[in-house]
All heavy atoms as TSV, in Angstrom:
chain	resi	resn	atom	element	x	y	z
A	1	MET	N	N	111.385	121.092	90.196
A	1	MET	CA	C	112.293	121.775	91.091
A	1	MET	C	C	113.089	120.798	91.942
A	1	MET	O	O	114.258	120.984	92.142
A	1	MET	CB	C	111.507	122.729	91.982
A	1	MET	CG	C	112.293	123.137	93.187
A	1	MET	SD	S	112.126	124.837	93.557
A	1	MET	CE	C	113.102	124.913	95.001
A	2	ARG	N	N	112.430	119.755	92.453
A	2	ARG	CA	C	113.141	118.848	93.346
A	2	ARG	C	C	114.288	118.142	92.649
A	2	ARG	O	O	115.295	117.817	93.273
A	2	ARG	CB	C	112.183	117.865	93.987
A	2	ARG	CG	C	111.594	116.863	93.027
A	2	ARG	CD	C	110.630	115.958	93.732
A	2	ARG	NE	N	110.447	114.781	92.931
A	2	ARG	CZ	C	109.381	114.054	92.925
A	2	ARG	NH1	N	108.383	114.365	93.697
A	2	ARG	NH2	N	109.286	112.992	92.172
A	3	GLU	N	N	114.152	117.890	91.345
A	3	GLU	CA	C	115.235	117.247	90.610
A	3	GLU	C	C	116.473	118.143	90.566
A	3	GLU	O	O	117.595	117.659	90.554
A	3	GLU	CB	C	114.806	116.898	89.181
A	3	GLU	CG	C	113.776	115.778	89.092
A	3	GLU	CD	C	112.335	116.278	89.260
A	3	GLU	OE1	O	112.120	117.504	89.329
A	3	GLU	OE2	O	111.433	115.426	89.340
A	4	SER	N	N	116.268	119.452	90.570
A	4	SER	CA	C	117.399	120.377	90.496
A	4	SER	C	C	118.274	120.338	91.753
A	4	SER	O	O	119.430	120.730	91.707
A	4	SER	CB	C	116.910	121.801	90.248
A	4	SER	OG	O	116.195	122.270	91.372
A	5	ILE	N	N	117.715	119.842	92.866
A	5	ILE	CA	C	118.521	119.726	94.086
A	5	ILE	C	C	118.845	118.269	94.414
A	5	ILE	O	O	119.314	117.958	95.497
A	5	ILE	CB	C	117.835	120.417	95.285
A	5	ILE	CG1	C	116.444	119.838	95.552
A	5	ILE	CG2	C	117.777	121.907	95.078
A	5	ILE	CD1	C	115.794	120.363	96.807
A	6	GLY	N	N	118.587	117.373	93.455
A	6	GLY	CA	C	119.000	115.983	93.590
A	6	GLY	C	C	117.992	115.058	94.237
A	6	GLY	O	O	118.321	113.919	94.551
A	7	ILE	N	N	116.762	115.491	94.453
A	7	ILE	CA	C	115.734	114.627	95.038
A	7	ILE	C	C	114.891	114.104	93.888
A	7	ILE	O	O	114.123	114.847	93.289
A	7	ILE	CB	C	114.868	115.393	96.053
A	7	ILE	CG1	C	115.733	115.926	97.186
A	7	ILE	CG2	C	113.765	114.487	96.591
A	7	ILE	CD1	C	115.004	116.833	98.145
A	8	VAL	N	N	115.048	112.812	93.594
A	8	VAL	CA	C	114.337	112.261	92.443
A	8	VAL	C	C	113.277	111.238	92.828
A	8	VAL	O	O	112.363	110.978	92.058
A	8	VAL	CB	C	115.331	111.633	91.424
A	8	VAL	CG1	C	116.186	112.717	90.800
A	8	VAL	CG2	C	116.198	110.580	92.076
A	9	GLN	N	N	113.362	110.673	94.011
A	9	GLN	CA	C	112.379	109.676	94.426
A	9	GLN	C	C	111.204	110.365	95.126
A	9	GLN	O	O	111.392	111.246	95.966
A	9	GLN	CB	C	113.006	108.652	95.369
A	9	GLN	CG	C	114.085	107.820	94.704
A	9	GLN	CD	C	114.736	106.879	95.694
A	9	GLN	OE1	O	114.743	107.120	96.891
A	9	GLN	NE2	N	115.284	105.792	95.174
A	10	THR	N	N	110.002	109.932	94.801
A	10	THR	CA	C	108.797	110.541	95.357
A	10	THR	C	C	108.747	110.430	96.871
A	10	THR	O	O	108.428	111.396	97.567
A	10	THR	CB	C	107.538	109.904	94.735
A	10	THR	OG1	O	107.602	110.087	93.326
A	10	THR	CG2	C	106.270	110.534	95.262
A	11	LYS	N	N	109.050	109.265	97.422
A	11	LYS	CA	C	108.999	109.069	98.874
A	11	LYS	C	C	109.987	109.977	99.588
A	11	LYS	O	O	109.696	110.520	100.651
A	11	LYS	CB	C	109.281	107.605	99.248
A	11	LYS	CG	C	108.137	106.682	98.951
A	11	LYS	CD	C	107.011	106.950	99.919
A	11	LYS	CE	C	105.884	105.984	99.693
A	11	LYS	NZ	N	104.695	106.317	100.428
A	12	VAL	N	N	111.166	110.139	99.009
A	12	VAL	CA	C	112.162	111.030	99.611
A	12	VAL	C	C	111.649	112.466	99.581
A	12	VAL	O	O	111.764	113.192	100.568
A	12	VAL	CB	C	113.521	110.909	98.881
A	12	VAL	CG1	C	114.508	111.933	99.396
A	12	VAL	CG2	C	114.081	109.501	99.036
A	13	ALA	N	N	111.061	112.870	98.477
A	13	ALA	CA	C	110.506	114.221	98.357
A	13	ALA	C	C	109.406	114.439	99.395
A	13	ALA	O	O	109.317	115.512	100.011
A	13	ALA	CB	C	109.973	114.458	96.952
A	14	GLU	N	N	108.576	113.423	99.631
A	14	GLU	CA	C	107.507	113.535	100.626
A	14	GLU	C	C	108.092	113.728	102.023
A	14	GLU	O	O	107.632	114.573	102.786
A	14	GLU	CB	C	106.622	112.295	100.602
A	14	GLU	CG	C	105.734	112.201	99.380
A	14	GLU	CD	C	104.982	110.886	99.300
A	14	GLU	OE1	O	105.133	110.011	100.196
A	14	GLU	OE2	O	104.220	110.714	98.334
A	15	ARG	N	N	109.106	112.957	102.363
A	15	ARG	CA	C	109.707	113.066	103.699
A	15	ARG	C	C	110.397	114.408	103.904
A	15	ARG	O	O	110.306	115.001	104.968
A	15	ARG	CB	C	110.680	111.921	103.944
A	15	ARG	CG	C	109.954	110.619	104.160
A	15	ARG	CD	C	110.801	109.630	104.860
A	15	ARG	NE	N	110.038	108.408	105.057
A	15	ARG	CZ	C	110.544	107.318	105.543
A	15	ARG	NH1	N	111.810	107.271	105.871
A	15	ARG	NH2	N	109.789	106.251	105.713
A	16	VAL	N	N	111.090	114.865	102.889
A	16	VAL	CA	C	111.756	116.170	102.991
A	16	VAL	C	C	110.710	117.271	103.158
A	16	VAL	O	O	110.881	118.181	103.973
A	16	VAL	CB	C	112.656	116.423	101.761
A	16	VAL	CG1	C	113.148	117.856	101.724
A	16	VAL	CG2	C	113.825	115.455	101.747
A	17	THR	N	N	109.624	117.177	102.425
A	17	THR	CA	C	108.550	118.162	102.536
A	17	THR	C	C	107.928	118.142	103.923
A	17	THR	O	O	107.712	119.186	104.549
A	17	THR	CB	C	107.464	117.913	101.469
A	17	THR	OG1	O	108.073	117.982	100.187
A	17	THR	CG2	C	106.337	118.916	101.566
A	18	GLU	N	N	107.651	116.939	104.441
A	18	GLU	CA	C	107.079	116.811	105.775
A	18	GLU	C	C	108.026	117.371	106.834
A	18	GLU	O	O	107.595	118.049	107.764
A	18	GLU	CB	C	106.748	115.354	106.072
A	18	GLU	CG	C	105.594	114.830	105.239
A	18	GLU	CD	C	105.475	113.312	105.282
A	18	GLU	OE1	O	106.301	112.647	105.949
A	18	GLU	OE2	O	104.555	112.791	104.635
A	19	ALA	N	N	109.305	117.081	106.690
A	19	ALA	CA	C	110.288	117.591	107.646
A	19	ALA	C	C	110.342	119.115	107.607
A	19	ALA	O	O	110.426	119.773	108.651
A	19	ALA	CB	C	111.666	117.006	107.349
A	20	ALA	N	N	110.289	119.681	106.411
A	20	ALA	CA	C	110.315	121.140	106.274
A	20	ALA	C	C	109.070	121.764	106.900
A	20	ALA	O	O	109.160	122.785	107.597
A	20	ALA	CB	C	110.423	121.524	104.806
A	21	LEU	N	N	107.920	121.142	106.693
A	21	LEU	CA	C	106.673	121.659	107.280
A	21	LEU	C	C	106.714	121.588	108.805
A	21	LEU	O	O	106.351	122.539	109.493
A	21	LEU	CB	C	105.469	120.886	106.748
A	21	LEU	CG	C	105.125	121.134	105.286
A	21	LEU	CD1	C	104.081	120.124	104.812
A	21	LEU	CD2	C	104.623	122.548	105.085
A	22	LEU	N	N	107.172	120.461	109.343
A	22	LEU	CA	C	107.267	120.313	110.794
A	22	LEU	C	C	108.283	121.292	111.361
A	22	LEU	O	O	108.036	121.930	112.383
A	22	LEU	CB	C	107.643	118.880	111.166
A	22	LEU	CG	C	107.784	118.602	112.659
A	22	LEU	CD1	C	106.494	118.911	113.395
A	22	LEU	CD2	C	108.214	117.169	112.892
A	23	GLY	N	N	109.421	121.437	110.693
A	23	GLY	CA	C	110.426	122.403	111.139
A	23	GLY	C	C	109.870	123.817	111.157
A	23	GLY	O	O	110.131	124.595	112.081
A	24	GLY	N	N	109.086	124.151	110.147
A	24	GLY	CA	C	108.456	125.475	110.094
A	24	GLY	C	C	107.480	125.685	111.232
A	24	GLY	O	O	107.420	126.768	111.827
A	25	LEU	N	N	106.702	124.644	111.562
A	25	LEU	CA	C	105.758	124.748	112.680
A	25	LEU	C	C	106.488	124.935	114.005
A	25	LEU	O	O	106.107	125.771	114.823
A	25	LEU	CB	C	104.883	123.496	112.751
A	25	LEU	CG	C	103.820	123.357	111.668
A	25	LEU	CD1	C	103.165	121.982	111.743
A	25	LEU	CD2	C	102.778	124.448	111.816
A	26	ILE	N	N	107.551	124.165	114.205
A	26	ILE	CA	C	108.322	124.284	115.446
A	26	ILE	C	C	108.954	125.666	115.537
A	26	ILE	O	O	108.924	126.310	116.585
A	26	ILE	CB	C	109.382	123.166	115.531
A	26	ILE	CG1	C	108.684	121.818	115.762
A	26	ILE	CG2	C	110.388	123.444	116.640
A	26	ILE	CD1	C	109.594	120.613	115.652
A	27	GLU	N	N	109.517	126.136	114.438
A	27	GLU	CA	C	110.136	127.462	114.414
A	27	GLU	C	C	109.099	128.563	114.666
A	27	GLU	O	O	109.415	129.599	115.248
A	27	GLU	CB	C	110.828	127.686	113.078
A	27	GLU	CG	C	111.720	128.894	113.027
A	27	GLU	CD	C	112.900	128.840	113.987
A	27	GLU	OE1	O	113.349	127.736	114.341
A	27	GLU	OE2	O	113.359	129.923	114.397
A	28	SER	N	N	107.858	128.325	114.272
A	28	SER	CA	C	106.790	129.315	114.470
A	28	SER	C	C	106.222	129.291	115.877
A	28	SER	O	O	105.367	130.097	116.207
A	28	SER	CB	C	105.660	129.070	113.472
A	28	SER	OG	O	106.127	129.268	112.170
A	29	GLY	N	N	106.658	128.321	116.685
A	29	GLY	CA	C	106.240	128.312	118.078
A	29	GLY	C	C	105.235	127.245	118.461
A	29	GLY	O	O	104.679	127.309	119.557
A	30	ILE	N	N	104.988	126.251	117.602
A	30	ILE	CA	C	104.071	125.172	117.985
A	30	ILE	C	C	104.624	124.459	119.217
A	30	ILE	O	O	105.833	124.364	119.403
A	30	ILE	CB	C	103.845	124.187	116.824
A	30	ILE	CG1	C	102.650	123.284	117.115
A	30	ILE	CG2	C	105.065	123.355	116.555
A	30	ILE	CD1	C	102.212	122.434	115.952
A	31	ASN	N	N	103.761	124.002	120.055
A	31	ASN	CA	C	104.157	123.323	121.281
A	31	ASN	C	C	104.970	122.074	120.947
A	31	ASN	O	O	104.497	121.176	120.259
A	31	ASN	CB	C	102.914	122.949	122.087
A	31	ASN	CG	C	103.244	122.427	123.468
A	31	ASN	OD1	O	104.365	122.051	123.773
A	31	ASN	ND2	N	102.229	122.422	124.315
A	32	ARG	N	N	106.168	121.986	121.479
A	32	ARG	CA	C	107.038	120.829	121.217
A	32	ARG	C	C	106.541	119.574	121.927
A	32	ARG	O	O	107.047	118.492	121.697
A	32	ARG	CB	C	108.471	121.132	121.625
A	32	ARG	CG	C	109.143	122.118	120.709
A	32	ARG	CD	C	110.548	122.393	121.183
A	32	ARG	NE	N	111.176	123.345	120.304
A	32	ARG	CZ	C	112.184	123.055	119.506
A	32	ARG	NH1	N	112.675	121.851	119.487
A	32	ARG	NH2	N	112.711	123.974	118.732
A	33	LYS	N	N	105.569	119.706	122.793
A	33	LYS	CA	C	104.994	118.553	123.480
A	33	LYS	C	C	103.811	117.984	122.709
A	33	LYS	O	O	103.023	117.218	123.248
A	33	LYS	CB	C	104.587	118.929	124.893
A	33	LYS	CG	C	105.778	119.272	125.767
A	33	LYS	CD	C	105.350	119.605	127.162
A	33	LYS	CE	C	106.584	119.939	127.996
A	33	LYS	NZ	N	106.223	120.267	129.368
A	34	LEU	N	N	103.690	118.366	121.456
A	34	LEU	CA	C	102.629	117.857	120.601
A	34	LEU	C	C	102.699	116.337	120.564
A	34	LEU	O	O	103.764	115.753	120.437
A	34	LEU	CB	C	102.793	118.412	119.183
A	34	LEU	CG	C	101.764	117.996	118.151
A	34	LEU	CD1	C	100.406	118.598	118.503
A	34	LEU	CD2	C	102.189	118.478	116.775
A	35	LEU	N	N	101.563	115.689	120.685
A	35	LEU	CA	C	101.510	114.234	120.707
A	35	LEU	C	C	101.087	113.709	119.344
A	35	LEU	O	O	100.131	114.193	118.754
A	35	LEU	CB	C	100.505	113.762	121.769
A	35	LEU	CG	C	100.301	112.264	121.892
A	35	LEU	CD1	C	101.576	111.584	122.377
A	35	LEU	CD2	C	99.161	111.968	122.833
A	36	ILE	N	N	101.817	112.734	118.864
A	36	ILE	CA	C	101.498	112.073	117.604
A	36	ILE	C	C	101.012	110.662	117.934
A	36	ILE	O	O	101.713	109.898	118.599
A	36	ILE	CB	C	102.746	111.972	116.690
A	36	ILE	CG1	C	103.351	113.342	116.413
A	36	ILE	CG2	C	102.413	111.228	115.409
A	36	ILE	CD1	C	102.490	114.256	115.594
A	37	LEU	N	N	99.811	110.306	117.498
A	37	LEU	CA	C	99.293	108.945	117.660
A	37	LEU	C	C	99.371	108.242	116.318
A	37	LEU	O	O	99.007	108.810	115.287
A	37	LEU	CB	C	97.833	108.964	118.123
A	37	LEU	CG	C	97.570	109.439	119.531
A	37	LEU	CD1	C	96.072	109.479	119.796
A	37	LEU	CD2	C	98.257	108.571	120.547
A	38	SER	N	N	99.840	106.999	116.332
A	38	SER	CA	C	99.941	106.261	115.073
A	38	SER	C	C	99.861	104.764	115.339
A	38	SER	O	O	99.633	104.323	116.459
A	38	SER	CB	C	101.257	106.597	114.367
A	38	SER	OG	O	102.328	105.918	114.981
A	39	ASP	N	N	100.124	104.013	114.288
A	39	ASP	CA	C	100.126	102.555	114.402
A	39	ASP	C	C	101.501	102.021	114.784
A	39	ASP	O	O	101.736	100.834	114.739
A	39	ASP	CB	C	99.669	101.923	113.083
A	39	ASP	CG	C	100.591	102.251	111.930
A	39	ASP	OD1	O	101.545	103.031	112.113
A	39	ASP	OD2	O	100.353	101.729	110.830
A	40	GLY	N	N	102.398	102.889	115.180
A	40	GLY	CA	C	103.732	102.475	115.589
A	40	GLY	C	C	104.761	102.496	114.473
A	40	GLY	O	O	105.902	102.125	114.682
A	41	ALA	N	N	104.364	102.928	113.292
A	41	ALA	CA	C	105.297	102.982	112.173
A	41	ALA	C	C	106.415	103.977	112.490
A	41	ALA	O	O	106.174	105.037	113.065
A	41	ALA	CB	C	104.568	103.392	110.897
A	42	ARG	N	N	107.636	103.630	112.117
A	42	ARG	CA	C	108.794	104.443	112.468
A	42	ARG	C	C	108.720	105.867	111.937
A	42	ARG	O	O	109.234	106.780	112.565
A	42	ARG	CB	C	110.081	103.795	111.957
A	42	ARG	CG	C	110.422	102.516	112.692
A	42	ARG	CD	C	111.706	101.939	112.190
A	42	ARG	NE	N	111.646	101.857	110.723
A	42	ARG	CZ	C	112.605	101.409	109.967
A	42	ARG	NH1	N	113.712	100.985	110.496
A	42	ARG	NH2	N	112.478	101.370	108.657
A	43	GLN	N	N	108.106	106.071	110.790
A	43	GLN	CA	C	108.083	107.420	110.235
A	43	GLN	C	C	107.271	108.388	111.085
A	43	GLN	O	O	107.388	109.585	110.934
A	43	GLN	CB	C	107.594	107.436	108.781
A	43	GLN	CG	C	106.137	107.112	108.605
A	43	GLN	CD	C	105.892	105.666	108.264
A	43	GLN	OE1	O	106.647	104.784	108.659
A	43	GLN	NE2	N	104.835	105.400	107.516
A	44	PHE	N	N	106.458	107.865	111.995
A	44	PHE	CA	C	105.678	108.734	112.871
A	44	PHE	C	C	106.324	108.903	114.240
A	44	PHE	O	O	105.765	109.522	115.124
A	44	PHE	CB	C	104.259	108.196	113.047
A	44	PHE	CG	C	103.504	108.100	111.761
A	44	PHE	CD1	C	103.081	106.876	111.284
A	44	PHE	CD2	C	103.243	109.232	111.022
A	44	PHE	CE1	C	102.379	106.786	110.091
A	44	PHE	CE2	C	102.548	109.150	109.821
A	44	PHE	CZ	C	102.128	107.924	109.361
A	45	ASN	N	N	107.496	108.338	114.441
A	45	ASN	CA	C	108.172	108.408	115.729
A	45	ASN	C	C	108.878	109.754	115.871
A	45	ASN	O	O	110.095	109.848	115.870
A	45	ASN	CB	C	109.153	107.259	115.887
A	45	ASN	CG	C	109.600	107.086	117.319
A	45	ASN	OD1	O	109.061	107.731	118.214
A	45	ASN	ND2	N	110.571	106.235	117.533
A	46	ILE	N	N	108.066	110.807	115.962
A	46	ILE	CA	C	108.573	112.166	116.099
A	46	ILE	C	C	107.867	112.826	117.267
A	46	ILE	O	O	106.819	112.355	117.707
A	46	ILE	CB	C	108.338	112.992	114.811
A	46	ILE	CG1	C	106.849	113.033	114.470
A	46	ILE	CG2	C	109.149	112.436	113.655
A	46	ILE	CD1	C	106.498	113.963	113.340
A	47	LEU	N	N	108.440	113.895	117.763
A	47	LEU	CA	C	107.868	114.599	118.901
A	47	LEU	C	C	107.559	113.585	120.002
A	47	LEU	O	O	108.349	112.694	120.262
A	47	LEU	CB	C	106.640	115.405	118.473
A	47	LEU	CG	C	106.879	116.426	117.356
A	47	LEU	CD1	C	105.561	117.024	116.894
A	47	LEU	CD2	C	107.834	117.512	117.785
A	48	ILE	N	N	106.435	113.697	120.670
A	48	ILE	CA	C	106.032	112.697	121.663
A	48	ILE	C	C	105.134	111.717	120.923
A	48	ILE	O	O	104.111	112.091	120.357
A	48	ILE	CB	C	105.288	113.348	122.845
A	48	ILE	CG1	C	106.220	114.326	123.568
A	48	ILE	CG2	C	104.781	112.271	123.798
A	48	ILE	CD1	C	105.537	115.123	124.654
A	49	HIS	N	N	105.517	110.463	120.913
A	49	HIS	CA	C	104.838	109.471	120.082
A	49	HIS	C	C	104.055	108.503	120.956
A	49	HIS	O	O	104.574	107.974	121.922
A	49	HIS	CB	C	105.875	108.712	119.256
A	49	HIS	CG	C	105.272	107.746	118.299
A	49	HIS	ND1	N	105.458	106.401	118.400
A	49	HIS	CD2	C	104.480	107.935	117.219
A	49	HIS	CE1	C	104.806	105.796	117.413
A	49	HIS	NE2	N	104.205	106.703	116.696
A	50	GLY	N	N	102.798	108.304	120.627
A	50	GLY	CA	C	101.968	107.358	121.340
A	50	GLY	C	C	101.355	106.358	120.376
A	50	GLY	O	O	101.040	106.691	119.242
A	51	LEU	N	N	101.217	105.145	120.840
A	51	LEU	CA	C	100.621	104.098	120.018
A	51	LEU	C	C	99.108	104.172	120.152
A	51	LEU	O	O	98.565	104.208	121.258
A	51	LEU	CB	C	101.121	102.730	120.466
A	51	LEU	CG	C	100.682	101.518	119.661
A	51	LEU	CD1	C	101.178	101.617	118.218
A	51	LEU	CD2	C	101.208	100.245	120.297
A	52	CYS	N	N	98.423	104.218	119.044
A	52	CYS	CA	C	96.966	104.209	119.032
A	52	CYS	C	C	96.483	102.960	119.759
A	52	CYS	O	O	96.996	101.865	119.551
A	52	CYS	CB	C	96.491	104.241	117.582
A	52	CYS	SG	S	94.719	104.001	117.402
A	53	TRP	N	N	95.487	103.089	120.626
A	53	TRP	CA	C	95.034	101.953	121.430
A	53	TRP	C	C	94.543	100.799	120.570
A	53	TRP	O	O	94.697	99.634	120.937
A	53	TRP	CB	C	93.968	102.382	122.433
A	53	TRP	CG	C	92.647	102.751	121.827
A	53	TRP	CD1	C	92.260	103.978	121.414
A	53	TRP	CD2	C	91.561	101.871	121.532
A	53	TRP	NE1	N	90.997	103.935	120.886
A	53	TRP	CE2	C	90.533	102.646	120.946
A	53	TRP	CE3	C	91.342	100.504	121.700
A	53	TRP	CZ2	C	89.336	102.104	120.536
A	53	TRP	CZ3	C	90.136	99.964	121.297
A	53	TRP	CH2	C	89.149	100.762	120.725
A	54	VAL	N	N	93.958	101.081	119.424
A	54	VAL	CA	C	93.469	100.008	118.553
A	54	VAL	C	C	94.640	99.148	118.094
A	54	VAL	O	O	94.584	97.918	118.129
A	54	VAL	CB	C	92.701	100.585	117.338
A	54	VAL	CG1	C	92.379	99.498	116.334
A	54	VAL	CG2	C	91.442	101.293	117.789
A	55	HIS	N	N	95.723	99.791	117.688
A	55	HIS	CA	C	96.883	99.045	117.222
A	55	HIS	C	C	97.612	98.372	118.384
A	55	HIS	O	O	98.153	97.288	118.251
A	55	HIS	CB	C	97.822	99.963	116.450
A	55	HIS	CG	C	97.209	100.452	115.173
A	55	HIS	ND1	N	96.558	101.668	115.111
A	55	HIS	CD2	C	97.114	99.894	113.949
A	55	HIS	CE1	C	96.089	101.841	113.881
A	55	HIS	NE2	N	96.405	100.774	113.166
A	56	GLY	N	N	97.613	99.009	119.545
A	56	GLY	CA	C	98.207	98.393	120.732
A	56	GLY	C	C	97.463	97.134	121.128
A	56	GLY	O	O	98.075	96.142	121.532
A	57	GLU	N	N	96.155	97.151	121.008
A	57	GLU	CA	C	95.345	95.979	121.331
A	57	GLU	C	C	95.649	94.809	120.413
A	57	GLU	O	O	95.679	93.657	120.831
A	57	GLU	CB	C	93.863	96.330	121.262
A	57	GLU	CG	C	92.940	95.211	121.667
A	57	GLU	CD	C	91.482	95.610	121.553
A	57	GLU	OE1	O	91.119	96.715	121.982
A	57	GLU	OE2	O	90.705	94.801	121.016
A	58	ARG	N	N	95.913	95.084	119.161
A	58	ARG	CA	C	96.243	94.019	118.210
A	58	ARG	C	C	97.499	93.280	118.637
A	58	ARG	O	O	97.584	92.065	118.538
A	58	ARG	CB	C	96.448	94.597	116.815
A	58	ARG	CG	C	95.188	95.067	116.164
A	58	ARG	CD	C	95.475	95.622	114.794
A	58	ARG	NE	N	94.300	96.266	114.250
A	58	ARG	CZ	C	94.306	97.131	113.267
A	58	ARG	NH1	N	95.453	97.467	112.692
A	58	ARG	NH2	N	93.189	97.673	112.823
A	59	ILE	N	N	98.488	94.022	119.117
A	59	ILE	CA	C	99.741	93.404	119.563
A	59	ILE	C	C	99.474	92.494	120.761
A	59	ILE	O	O	99.983	91.377	120.826
A	59	ILE	CB	C	100.771	94.490	119.913
A	59	ILE	CG1	C	101.158	95.257	118.646
A	59	ILE	CG2	C	101.996	93.895	120.565
A	59	ILE	CD1	C	101.970	96.496	118.898
A	60	ILE	N	N	98.639	92.943	121.686
A	60	ILE	CA	C	98.323	92.136	122.865
A	60	ILE	C	C	97.590	90.859	122.462
A	60	ILE	O	O	97.864	89.779	122.987
A	60	ILE	CB	C	97.489	92.957	123.885
A	60	ILE	CG1	C	98.359	94.079	124.449
A	60	ILE	CG2	C	96.928	92.068	124.981
A	60	ILE	CD1	C	97.615	95.085	125.276
A	61	ARG	N	N	96.662	90.955	121.505
A	61	ARG	CA	C	95.929	89.775	121.035
A	61	ARG	C	C	96.866	88.743	120.430
A	61	ARG	O	O	96.633	87.541	120.553
A	61	ARG	CB	C	94.869	90.181	120.024
A	61	ARG	CG	C	93.491	90.245	120.635
A	61	ARG	CD	C	92.439	90.362	119.581
A	61	ARG	NE	N	91.982	91.754	119.638
A	61	ARG	CZ	C	91.651	92.492	118.611
A	61	ARG	NH1	N	91.702	92.012	117.404
A	61	ARG	NH2	N	91.255	93.712	118.773
A	62	MET	N	N	97.912	89.201	119.747
A	62	MET	CA	C	98.854	88.271	119.119
A	62	MET	C	C	99.637	87.487	120.149
A	62	MET	O	O	100.056	86.367	119.903
A	62	MET	CB	C	99.808	89.024	118.196
A	62	MET	CG	C	99.175	89.456	116.901
A	62	MET	SD	S	100.374	90.064	115.705
A	62	MET	CE	C	100.662	91.716	116.327
A	63	LEU	N	N	99.832	88.079	121.329
A	63	LEU	CA	C	100.566	87.379	122.382
A	63	LEU	C	C	99.743	86.239	122.927
A	63	LEU	O	O	100.119	85.226	123.298
A	63	LEU	CB	C	100.941	88.350	123.508
A	63	LEU	CG	C	101.899	89.450	123.124
A	63	LEU	CD1	C	102.050	90.425	124.297
A	63	LEU	CD2	C	103.247	88.890	122.752
């Protein structure tokens, strides 16, 4: 099905699917202040984004 709308790369299909799922949750009334914790990767920079303390500590150690 995804090929019929021009999405041929797997990673692109994954992102479009994730965006559709998140959009559906927001439209259904999920709290927009939902916090996402991650390792700082750009793909997780959505909603309110926080850096996981473990990954934040690694950055401090490198300094």
